[in-house]
N, C-alpha and C positions, 0 to 999 in steps of 0.2 A: 549344501552350498558352501563353499569356503570364499575368505577373503573380502566378503560384503555383509554389512551389517543385516541384523533380524528384519527393518524394515524394509531395505533394499532387497532381500532374499524373498520377502512376502508379495512385493511388488512384482519381481522377476517372474516368479511362480505364476503368479495371475496372469502376466503377460504371455508367458510361453503357453500357458492352456488354451489360451484366447487364440494363437497362434496356430496352435496344433489342432483346434476345432475346424479353423479356416481350412489349414492343409487337408484335413480328411475330407472336408466337403469338395474341395477343388481337386484333389488328385486319388481319391481313394484308399488312402495309404496315408501310414503315420511318417512325419519328416524324419530323415535321417540327418542329423545335425553336423556330422563328420563330411556329408556329401552336400551339404545345403549351398545353394549357388546364389549369385547378386540378382540373376533374372528372378527367380522364385521370391526373394526379398522385396525386390520394385515390385512385382506384382502384388504382392501383400501390401504393401505401402499404398499402392494406388488403390486399393479396395478400402483401405481406411480412411483415405482421401474423400472416397466418394460417399461413405459414411459420415463426412463431416466432421471428423475428428480433427482436432488443433494440431499443428507442428510440434507443440509440446507434448503432446499426448502420443504422436507417432514416434516422436524420437525415443521416449521412455519404452515404448514397445521395441523399438530398434536396438536398443541398447541392450535389453535382455537378450534378443537374439544373438547379438555380437559376443555376450558373456558366454551363451550356450555353446555357440560354436567353438571358442576358443578352449573350452574343457575336451573338445574332440581335436584339439590341433588343426583347426580350419579357420579360415580367416573371410571376413566379409568385407570388401571394398566399398561398401555404401556410406557416404557421407550423411551426417547428422542435417536435418533441414533447419534454415535460419527462422526461428520462432518471430513472427510479426505480432509485437503487441499491439492492441487497440488503443487509440487514445484516448486518454484520461479526460472526462468531460470537466472544467472548471467552472468555478461559478464567476458571473458576470457581477459588477457591482451593485446592480439593481437585486440579483437573488440573493448575496450575501448580507445585504441591508435587511430584506424579507426575512432570511432565516434569522437573524438575530432577533428581529421583533417577534417572531413567533416564539422562540426560544425564552425570551422576556417574560412571557405570559405567564410560566409555571408559577405555582404558588407553594408555599410562601414565597412573599418577595425576594427572600435571600437567595431561594433556589433559582428564580429568574436571572437574578445578578451572577450567580456563579455561571448559569449557563453561557451568559454574555461573555464572562471573562474565559471561559472555556475555549469558546469559539474564536476568541480575539488571539490568543496563544496559538491555536492550530493554524488558522488563516491568515494573521498578522504577523506570527513570529516563526511559523514553519516547524512546530515541534510533531513530534513523533506521538501516537498515542500513549505508547508505553512511558514514554519520557514524561509526558503529561501527569499520568497519573502517579508517577514516583515524585513529584515535586513537593517540598517541603516549605512551611512559611519562611523560613532562611533564605531560601533560594531566590526570592523576589526581592529587588532591589526597585525603590521608586523614589525618585527625586522630582522637585518642581518641575525640571526642564529635560529631564531624562530618566532613564530606568533599564534595568537588564533582569533576564532569568537566567540561572546557572543551572545548567543542565547538566547534574552529576553522573547520570547512568544513561548515558547515550548508547547507540548501537556500537559494540566492540567495548563499552565500558570507558569509553572516551568522555571527557567532560568538553564542554564548551560554552561561551559567555553569549548570549543573543541580546540585543539592543530591543527594547521595546518602543514601538510609536506612542504618539500622543494618546490615540484612541485606545490602545492596550493598556495603557498605564490608567486612562480613565476608568476603564472597565474593571481593572483590578481594584483601583481603591474603592470603588462603589462596593464591589463584592467584600471586600476586606472589612469596610466600615460595618457590614451587616451580617458577617459571618456570625453564627453562634459561638458561644465559648464552648469549647471542648479540649478533652484532656489529649487529643491525638494533635502532632504537628504536620499532618498532611495537608497540603495548600487546599485541597478540594475534598470536600467531605459530603456524604449522601444525605437524605432525609432522615436518615438514623443516626446519623452524627458520627459516621463511622469513614474511615477512607475510600474515595469512590472508585468504582471499578471499572475496568476497560468495557465491559459489558454495558455498563449504564451509561456511561459516555456515548458509545455506538447508538445506543437505543434513543437518548436524548436528541442528538442530532437527526436521526432519520424520522423520528415524530417531528420535530420542528420544520423539517425539511418538507414534509406530507403537508402540515399546515399552512406553510406558505406557499403551496401550491408548486414547487419545483418538481419537475417532472421526472428528470434523472436522478439516479442513484446520488445520495449525499452521505458521505463517510468522513471520519478524520482525514484518512490518507488524501482524499479529493480536496480537503480544506487545505493541507499541505502542500499539494500540489497547486493548488490556486496562488498560495503564496510565492511558491517559486515562479511560475507563470508571470505573476505580477511583476515581480522584480526583473525578470528578462525583459518584459515588454518595455519597462522604464529604462531600459539600457544599462543594467548591472552586469559587471563583467562575470564571465562563468566563475573564476575562482572564488570571488566574494560569496556567489550564490553557494558553492560549494562549501564554506566555511559556515555560512549560516545553517544551512541544513543538516551539517556533521557528516557529510560523505568523506569517504577516504579517498576516493578517486573522482576526477573530474567526469570519467567517462560515464559514472552512476548519475551524475548531476545531470548529464547531457539527455539522459534518458526522459527525464522529467521535463524537456524543453520543447519537445515535439508539439507542432501545432495541431488544436483540436479542430472539429469539423467547423465551428463557428467562425475561427482566426483563418481558416483557409479559404472559406465563402469571403471574408472581407478583403483577402489578398487578390481574391479572383476580381471583385467587383472595382478593385482599384485599376486593374488593366486596363 
């Protein structure tokens, strides 16, 4: 396979094997990619749909078929499907409060305070997980009535300055007052006094959510989505939300702002 990356080549080979297995079962012969028709491909996609495969998976399999027929000077006029992303469940104010309470229970005390500060930066400042774990001590500015965090390694290596709420400043101050003296300048450290890993943050949030009795999955991305949703609910304009989240396009920001099931139910109740 030429003109495609090794990873794509691997995915396409797997996809084509799957198609050929289906074709043998359906037509008792091997497919001829030079003569493959749209009708055959649509039949295959319908079978995949019945299997419950997502639109994104079906599109990957279709991409492999389109590539294969191009190599035989054939062409398939079958459009890609629009993938419908499920709404991301955000946290209510109650759930966020319970999550913080559960995370604060970690011992020793400074670890609990670290957890609170982490959740604050994710849910009240909208940082990405990778941005959070790359923060240095010097990236935090705390003043009596204001504060900010400098994200130096945002997506695409873009920097941005994010203002901090009073609640986030309080959480950071409490953590910094009790943070053990260590050689690393990483803002967040592990119990072993080393820079905190992404996996540790993910596990901490998942465990705190379980202790808090939150039924749906909670992750750093869901906390970031909660931040965007709350800004939207308060009437913040889309461009401002885009800048705070560090998106290069407003279109990306719009994907964060689809109503979830709870919001849809509330809108229906108001009719």
